[in-house]
NUMI-509481 format. One record per residue (C-alpha): x, y, z. Coordinates in pm, whole numbers, padded with zeros to 5 digits, always signed. Each point is the difference from the previous one (the first is absolute). Example, Ala and Ser with C-alpha at 12.3 -4.5 7.8 and 13.67 -1.06 7.14 Angstrom:
BEGIN
+01230-00450+00780+00137+00344-00066
This chain:
BEGIN
+03208-03301+01657-00036-00376-00041+00321-00168-00114+00045-00298-00228+00279-00127+00227-00165-00086+00329+00324-00066+00189+00355+00094-00094+00311-00114+00188+00372+00049-00049+00224-00294+00088+00368-00080-00024+00123-00230-00273-00036-00355+00126-00165-00209-00270-00063-00293+00233-00234+00219+00203-00223+00102-00291-00357-00109+00075-00191+00146-00296-00147-00167-00309+00234+00167-00248+00352+00145+00015+00078+00254-00273+00364+00006-00110+00151+00248-00245+00230-00180-00243+00262+00200-00190+00198-00133-00295+00284-00089+00237-00189-00074+00323+00317-00120+00172+00094+00368+00037-00308+00060+00216+00098+00028+00363-00126-00305+00189-00056-00206-00316+00213-00292+00120-00208-00018+00318-00316-00014-00210+00142-00279-00221+00090-00194+00312-00357+00040+00121-00173-00077-00329+00230-00270-00138+00303-00023-00225-00216-00098-00299-00088+00368-00031+00343+00081-00147-00050-00264-00271-00350+00128-00080+00135+00352-00039+00263-00120-00247-00252-00195-00206-00252+00284+00002-00262-00198+00190+00013+00291+00244+00006+00308-00220+00190+00319+00080-00157+00184-00296-00170+00322+00109-00366-00046+00108+00017-00378-00046-00157-00178+00295+00096-00356+00096-00215-00170+00263+00151-00298+00179-00098-00196+00309+00237-00017+00294+00171-00324+00094+00012+00084+00369-00235-00113+00272-00184+00303+00132-00272+00247-00077+00171+00165-00300-00169-00161-00299+00151+00172-00304+00265+00239-00121-00067+00254-00275+00329+00069-00178-00039+00339-00169+00235+00070-00290+00170+00341+00026+00242-00018-00293+00326+00194+00005+00073+00149+00342+00153+00313-00157-00304+00091-00210-00292-00064+00237-00160+00335+00090-00269+00095+00250-00269+00022-00268+00088-00356-00107-00023-00127+00356-00338+00166+00058-00136-00182-00307+00160-00328+00108-00171+00023+00336-00322+00081-00187+00024-00332-00185+00064-00170+00334-00319+00155+00137-00195-00139-00294+00144-00347+00059-00082+00013+00371-00363+00071-00094-00004-00280-00258+00151-00249+00246-00230+00118+00284+00298+00050+00228-00093+00149+00336+00340+00030+00168+00339+00062-00151+00363+00074+00087+00217+00232-00212+00379-00029+00015+00058+00373-00051+00379-00018-00010-00015-00215-00313-00141+00294-00197+00255+00272+00078+00278+00128-00227+00200+00322-00043-00312+00197-00098-00253-00172+00227+00062+00022+00372-00175-00214+00257-00243+00282+00084-00090+00029-00369-00065-00372-00017-00232+00022+00301-00196+00291-00147-00022-00144-00352-00104-00343+00122-00304+00148+00175-00086+00240-00281+00048-00251-00281-00167-00299+00164-00283+00218+00127-00075+00136-00347+00040-00346-00154-00255-00146+00243-00276+00233-00125-00309-00153-00156-00274+00199-00174-00324-00017+00202-00291-00142-00194-00374-00035+00037-00040-00361-00109-00263-00180+00204+00188-00329-00034+00332+00136+00128+00098-00142+00337+00364+00104-00010+00127+00193+00300+00239+00293-00018+00364-00098-00012+00175+00065+00328+00325-00131+00138-00054-00094+00362+00370+00012+00083+00313+00141-00164+00341-00071+00150+00299+00205-00116+00331-00180+00037+00297+00231+00053+00269+00071+00256-00057+00375-00038-00171+00221+00259-00349-00138+00064-00182+00328+00065+00150+00179-00299-00081-00285-00240-00353-00022+00135-00049+00376-00044+00105-00011-00367-00223-00300-00064-00299+00171+00158+00045+00312-00214+00010-00218-00311-00320-00164+00118-00169+00340+00045+00091+00101-00355-00127-00327-00148-00327+00011+00192-00066+00358-00112+00063-00097-00364-00235-00296+00033-00277+00212+00147+00038+00247-00287-00020-00293-00242-00325-00114+00158-00151+00346-00036+00090+00007-00371-00143-00349-00049-00336+00079+00164-00306+00037-00228-00128+00354-00028-00340-00094+00139+00180-00114+00316+00258+00282+00022-00207+00315-00042+00125+00346+00091-00180-00028+00333+00156-00339+00072+00344+00130-00087-00056+00287+00241-00098-00247+00270+00328-00186-00059+00195+00328+00023-00184+00097+00318+00086-00332+00165+00361+00040-00110+00014+00345+00158-00149-00129+00323+00246-00290+00014+00304+00225-00033-00130+00315+00170+00003+00213-00315-00208+00314-00010-00287-00074-00237-00236+00215-00202-00263-00122-00245-00187+00221-00244-00324-00105-00165-00188+00158-00289-00150+00282+00206+00337+00103+00142+00157-00012-00346-00276+00222-00139+00054+00248+00282+00374+00014-00068-00042+00017-00379+00167-00327-00101-00146+00023-00349+00243-00243-00162-00075-00294+00230-00370+00078-00004-00009+00008-00381+00138-00354-00019-00254-00112+00258-00301+00154-00177-00105-00318-00177+00024-00221+00308-00256-00118+00254+00287-00039+00250+00110+00308+00191+00367+00100-00032+00242+00004+00290+00316+00196+00074+00213-00171+00265+00270+00191+00185+00246-00159+00244+00265+00195+00187+00297-00168+00165+00163+00248+00235+00357-00100+00070+00072+00341+00154-00197+00256+00198+00045+00263-00269-00194-00070-00319+00271+00092-00248+00226-00169-00254-00299-00218-00093+00000-00263-00275-00334-00043-00177-00088-00340-00146-00295+00032-00239-00176-00302-00151-00256-00038-00278-00294-00201+00134-00226-00062-00299-00181-00319+00104-00127-00062-00353+00055+00187-00324-00239-00042-00292+00158+00296-00174-00327+00189+00037-00146+00129-00326+00346-00052-00154-00077-00363+00069+00264-00269-00012-00036-00297-00239-00139-00316+00161+00344-00160+00038+00127+00319+00158-00263-00016+00273+00127-00328+00140+00247+00067+00281-00117+00352+00072-00072-00104+00360+00374+00056+00045-00008+00369-00095+00052+00081+00367+00352-00146+00004+00145+00339+00097-00228+00019+00302+00102-00355+00097+00368+00098-00025-00049+00297+00232-00205-00204+00249+00267-00270+00001+00276+00254+00053-00194+00156+00288-00028-00342+00163+00378-00036-00011+00041+00354+00134-00239-00083+00284+00206-00306+00091+00350+00146-00038-00070+00357+00129+00258+00196-00206+00110+00348+00103-00187+00179-00279-00338+00173-00014-00224-00159-00264-00344+00081-00137-00188-00247-00218-00284+00123-00223-00217-00240-00200-00298+00099-00214-00234-00286-00082-00298-00039-00233-00100-00204-00301-00033+00148-00348-00338-00101-00136-00248+00092-00274-00345+00142+00071-00218+00295-00086+00195+00201+00258+00349-00101-00109+00248+00264-00114+00064+00026-00372+00260+00110-00252-00029+00379-00053-00090+00058+00368+00200+00263+00187+00057-00062+00370+00165+00198+00280+00254-00177+00219+00073+00055+00371+00296+00217-00100-00231+00231-00196+00148-00103-00334-00255-00085-00267+00024-00312-00212-00145-00079-00341-00103-00366-00017+00106-00156-00329+00003-00360+00122-00203-00140+00290+00235-00300+00008+00276+00234+00114-00164+00011+00342+00289-00106+00223+00190+00322-00051-00314+00191+00102-00033-00167+00340+00375+00038+00049-00023+00372-00079-00232+00067+00293+00189-00248+00219+00341+00162-00040-00156+00343+00050-00154-00119+00326+00331-00158+00108+00172+00335-00055-00272+00182+00193+00060-00243+00287+00370+00081+00012+00173-00243-00237+00349+00127-00090+00075-00293-00234-00247-00200-00206+00014-00345-00155-00311-00099-00194-00056-00361-00103-00254-00112-00257-00098-00260-00257-00029+00300-00226+00064-00080-00366+00030-00282-00248+00267+00221-00154+00254-00100+00264-00039-00363-00105+00053+00090-00367+00313+00195+00096+00157-00224+00264-00176-00337+00006-00174-00153+00299+00306-00048+00220+00103+00365+00042-00162+00288+00186+00009+00332-00183+00092+00316+00187+00000+00378-00038+00152+00253+00237+00070+00369+00046+00275-00046+00259+00327-00180-00072+00110-00042+00363-00334-00139+00116-00014-00240-00293+00356-00120+00063-00094-00090+00358-00301-00190-00128+00206-00176-00267+00239-00124+00269-00301-00142+00184-00116-00187-00312+00346-00149-00049-00020-00132+00355-00343-00155-00056+00068-00128-00351-00298+00184-00153+00105+00133-00340-00092+00364-00066+00080+00195-00315-00029+00377-00025-00154+00161-00307+00046+00367-00097-00256+00272+00062+00082+00294-00226-00137+00351-00041-00151-00116-00329-00194-00269+00187-00125+00255+00253-00119+00232-00278-00212-00278-00147-00155-00073+00341-00083+00371+00032-00145+00025-00350-00373+00072+00014-00227+00267-00144-00236-00015+00297+00197-00104+00312+00339+00019+00170+00084-00363-00084-00123-00292-00206+00005-00353+00139+00108-00184-00315+00242+00166-00246+00042-00314-00214+00107-00364-00020+00363+00079-00078+00196+00043+00320-00308-00114+00189+00181-00096+00322+00182+00333+00008-00320+00198-00054-00180-00194+00272+00270+00059+00260+00072+00350-00124-00365+00092+00054+00039-00089+00370+00317+00206+00007-00203+00310-00091-00163-00025+00343+00319-00089+00188+00168+00311-00146+00334+00066+00179-00032-00258+00277+00268-00272-00039-00189-00280-00172+00026-00348-00143-00270-00159-00214-00011-00380-00028-00206-00172-00269-00047-00364+00103-00252-00097-00268+00238-00273-00116+00155-00111+00328-00309-00004+00224-00133-00324-00147+00182-00313-00118-00144-00191-00294+00173-00319+00112+00153-00149+00314+00353+00116+00081+00271-00073+00257-00147+00229+00265-00368-00071-00046-00293-00126-00205-00190+00151-00290-00190+00312+00105+00078+00297+00222+00370+00048+00073+00002+00263+00275+00229+00211-00220+00170+00297+00168-00108-00090+00355+00356-00084+00102+00161+00283-00196-00228+00266+00152+00068-00128+00351+00374-00022-00069-00002+00359-00130-00152+00116+00330+00255-00206+00193+00288+00155-00195-00133+00351+00055-00047-00087+00367+00366-00096+00027+00099+00327-00165-00204+00182+00266+00170-00194+00278+00349+00069-00137-00074+00373-00038-00126+00024+00358+00283-00201+00155
């Protein structure tokens, strides 16, 4: 896995020895309370105290003040990063602050930097947290959307050298920083997948990416094509694929943390590489951006990359079904009745409700392969955006304990998730059909709940969480942690869930 930090060192706090282009200094409202601040003022110059009082160096949160150094040496500039009130700065705030730093490092074409980690800590943020968040935040902030402009000569943004200044244990700080880097890199790769045009990222190309990922991290890998799906009876995936000239793919990765294949978490991602809506065609404005309808698949692939790097003590299976949803003389139609892998029949009322169909066969296959828990992730419905906006992921669950563990993971990663109800009344509407066991589109009201609840019909009693990232998978404007475009939503939360469940396993066995 290629890193965006080529070399990372940990050094003690001696400002006179700093040899990088930029020194990053966290600046609280009362910086004199930061341990070592007087030593820094002595190094930088007494004028700093006056500039702080006049506001020329701002302590307001996320405000960045760039000043040259007055010392002879290789350190050219200091970035003073406003942190605000020491008592109110939380980890989520610091991650975003480091994201803005990453953006500035790209803009200023900085290639080597020192970070005074101790200047960022407070009662809620320990030095290890600062190390982790600096790598995660800066790494995500560095991301640039790849483009296909023939005139573009810009190279990818990499920092050749990062130096972490702290008197804490070198190996421990380095370990936390490297984990933060792994998380950021996985998010950025997921972003790139979401941003890729659908003629570049076909189902076959996504399968090639998954295969290479499995080889890199020694996952067991299985790939099903159209013929294998027909043999198994994956009628739901195949129906969505009927209108396409591209063959579908089902990708399966198994990470075996233990010899016995039990207590397995299944991560299932929707991999629709382009969605026209089929015969229930989208309006022309609704077609733009549909290259990102595989955001759930990207989230699962990103999480599996983190799992491959961190090697948690938890068995994991990833299942991704990929196809596009196109229109042709062979495409499936409203009023069709199809038979899923589970044997359940489905009346098609809306060919634009295709994501839940590929997820139906995917979760069934995950269960057949031994999954004891299932989390499915999908850019499933516009209804979740109507209900929650674009900054919140919608969730459904059938297991309170499992969902609580996941919710704790999302609090740690700062990815906002809101649970919606799935009632017996909702399930009755999903099961309402004169000709089949289920219908794939009960109505526009409660659309997000019906979409996820449909998948739940195939999960049945297996502990399950459904995540609708239709709003959070893509950003309509640049933000603190990245640019406009794919966000890599849920990559970090899925990986953190596995890590938390891994720790539970370790504690139970100790």
